[in-house]
C-alpha positions as CSV (number, residue, x, y, z in Angstrom):
1,M,0.5,-9.1,-28.1
2,G,3.9,-10.5,-28.7
3,S,4.7,-7.6,-30.9
4,M,8.4,-7.0,-31.3
5,D,8.1,-3.1,-31.7
6,S,11.1,-1.2,-30.2
7,T,10.6,1.5,-27.7
8,S,12.7,4.6,-27.4
9,T,14.8,2.7,-24.9
10,G,15.7,-0.2,-27.2
11,R,13.4,-2.7,-25.3
12,T,11.0,-4.9,-27.2
13,A,7.5,-5.6,-26.0
14,A,8.5,-9.4,-25.5
15,A,11.5,-8.4,-23.2
16,R,10.9,-8.2,-19.5
17,D,12.9,-6.2,-17.0
18,R,14.6,-8.5,-14.5
19,D,16.0,-7.8,-11.0
20,T,19.5,-8.9,-9.9
21,E,18.1,-12.4,-9.2
22,G,16.7,-12.8,-12.6
23,R,13.0,-12.4,-11.4
24,A,10.6,-10.4,-13.6
25,R,10.6,-6.8,-12.1
26,N,9.5,-3.8,-14.0
27,A,12.2,-1.2,-13.9
28,R,10.0,1.8,-14.9
29,P,10.2,4.7,-12.6
30,R,7.1,5.1,-10.6
31,D,5.5,8.4,-9.2
32,G,4.6,8.8,-5.6
33,L,1.4,6.8,-5.9
34,G,3.2,3.9,-7.4
35,R,2.0,4.7,-11.0
36,P,4.5,3.7,-13.7
37,L,6.2,6.6,-15.7
38,P,7.9,6.3,-18.9
39,Y,11.4,4.8,-19.0
40,G,14.0,7.6,-18.4
41,A,11.6,9.8,-16.5
42,E,12.7,10.9,-12.9
43,G,10.3,8.8,-10.5
44,V,10.2,8.5,-6.8
45,A,12.7,6.0,-5.0
46,R,11.0,2.7,-4.5
47,Q,10.7,1.0,-1.1
48,P,13.0,-1.7,-0.9
49,E,11.4,-5.1,-0.8
50,G,11.9,-8.1,1.5
51,V,13.0,-5.9,4.5
52,V,12.5,-7.6,7.8
53,R,11.7,-5.2,10.6
54,R,10.4,-5.5,14.1
55,P,6.6,-4.9,14.0
56,E,7.0,-1.5,15.8
57,E,9.6,-0.4,13.2
58,S,7.1,-1.4,10.4
59,V,4.3,0.5,11.9
60,A,6.7,3.6,12.2
61,E,7.9,3.3,8.7
62,A,4.6,2.9,7.4
63,Q,3.2,5.9,9.3
64,R,6.2,8.0,8.0
65,L,5.5,7.0,4.3
66,L,1.7,7.8,4.8
67,D,2.3,11.2,6.5
68,R,4.4,11.9,3.2
69,G,1.5,10.9,0.9
70,K,3.1,7.6,-0.2
71,P,0.5,4.9,0.6
72,F,1.6,2.7,-2.2
73,H,5.1,2.5,-0.4
74,A,3.4,2.0,2.8
75,H,1.6,-0.9,1.5
76,E,5.1,-2.5,0.6
77,V,6.1,-2.1,4.2
78,F,3.0,-3.8,5.5
79,E,3.5,-6.5,2.8
80,D,7.1,-7.2,4.2
81,A,5.6,-7.5,7.6
82,W,2.9,-9.9,6.3
83,K,5.5,-12.0,4.6
84,S,8.1,-12.2,7.3
85,G,6.1,-12.1,10.4
86,P,4.5,-14.7,12.5
87,E,1.6,-16.8,10.9
88,R,-0.9,-15.6,13.5
89,E,-0.4,-11.9,12.4
90,R,-0.5,-12.5,8.6
91,E,-4.1,-11.3,8.3
92,L,-3.4,-8.2,10.4
93,W,-0.7,-7.2,8.1
94,R,-2.5,-8.2,4.9
95,G,-5.5,-6.1,6.1
96,L,-3.3,-3.1,6.6
97,A,-1.6,-3.5,3.3
98,Q,-5.2,-3.6,1.7
99,L,-5.9,-0.3,3.5
100,A,-2.8,1.3,2.2
101,V,-3.7,0.1,-1.4
102,G,-7.3,1.5,-1.0
103,L,-5.9,4.9,-0.1
104,T,-3.6,4.6,-3.0
105,H,-6.5,3.9,-5.5
106,A,-8.6,6.7,-3.9
107,A,-5.7,9.1,-4.4
108,R,-5.5,8.1,-8.0
109,G,-9.2,8.7,-8.5
110,N,-10.4,5.0,-8.8
111,A,-13.4,5.5,-6.5
112,T,-14.6,2.0,-6.9
113,G,-11.4,0.1,-6.3
114,G,-10.5,2.4,-3.5
115,A,-13.7,2.0,-1.5
116,R,-13.6,-1.8,-2.1
117,L,-10.0,-2.1,-0.8
118,L,-10.6,0.2,2.1
119,R,-13.7,-1.9,3.1
120,R,-11.7,-5.2,2.6
121,G,-8.9,-4.2,4.6
122,A,-11.2,-2.8,7.4
123,G,-13.1,-6.0,7.4
124,A,-9.7,-8.2,7.6
125,A,-8.3,-5.8,10.4
126,Q,-11.8,-6.2,12.3
127,E,-11.8,-10.0,11.8
128,W,-8.2,-10.4,12.8
129,A,-8.8,-8.2,15.9
130,A,-12.0,-10.4,17.0
131,E,-10.1,-13.6,16.6
132,A,-7.0,-12.5,18.3
133,A,-9.0,-10.7,21.0
134,E,-6.6,-7.7,20.6
135,D,-7.5,-4.2,19.2
136,R,-4.1,-2.3,19.7
137,P,-1.4,-4.8,18.4
138,H,2.1,-3.3,18.3
139,G,0.4,0.1,19.5
140,I,-1.8,0.1,16.2
141,D,-5.2,1.8,17.1
142,L,-7.3,-0.8,15.1
143,P,-10.5,0.6,16.0
144,G,-9.4,4.0,14.9
145,V,-7.9,2.8,11.7
146,I,-11.0,0.7,10.9
147,A,-13.3,3.7,11.3
148,W,-11.1,5.9,9.2
149,A,-11.1,3.3,6.4
150,R,-15.0,3.0,6.4
151,E,-15.4,6.8,6.7
152,L,-13.1,7.3,3.7
153,A,-14.7,4.5,1.6
154,A,-18.0,6.2,2.0
155,E,-16.5,9.7,1.2
156,V,-14.8,8.4,-1.9
157,E,-18.0,6.8,-3.1
158,R,-20.0,9.9,-2.5
159,G,-17.4,12.4,-4.2
160,G,-15.7,10.1,-6.7
161,G,-12.8,12.3,-7.3
162,P,-9.2,11.7,-6.2
163,V,-8.3,12.4,-2.5
164,D,-5.4,13.9,-1.1
165,A,-3.3,10.9,0.1
166,Q,-1.2,13.0,2.6
167,A,-4.2,14.8,3.9
168,R,-6.3,11.8,4.3
169,A,-3.6,9.5,5.7
170,P,-4.7,7.5,8.9
171,R,-3.0,7.7,12.2
172,L,-1.8,4.2,13.0
173,R,-1.3,4.9,16.4
174,E,-3.3,7.2,18.9
175,A,-1.8,10.5,19.6
176,S,0.0,10.4,22.9
């Protein structure tokens, strides 16, 4: 720890990547599941952070990303909604973010972490729905999403291998 060895890019272990405001932010490129790649590698464009959207826009953008096999990016959309939305909906969006991270871990082959986060997110969404007395906020089919998460958690625990994030993406809204 604290080593000053240089990497091929001239960065030292003690140096930290910074964003334009000076906050620590890893600039390494990432793959479609959010895993860091070596500096200089071609990665997948990151989801912009801090975007304030209407709830329906958040749901549509997250679904688009999930449908493309990018649950890590979808989690960032849910996280923006959680941070910028009304206080009474924070737990809903946080639960949805946990579900997306759970799918990310399951797709990476982390069965334990994937199942744990899928169940945690399902529990948070179910608790929010019970307290709010609402199971279809912003058109989200919470009963369907919760069932999807619990089913996938059990499947991941049984199989243990990576899942196909695109093939196993949830439907956030019922098909019309």
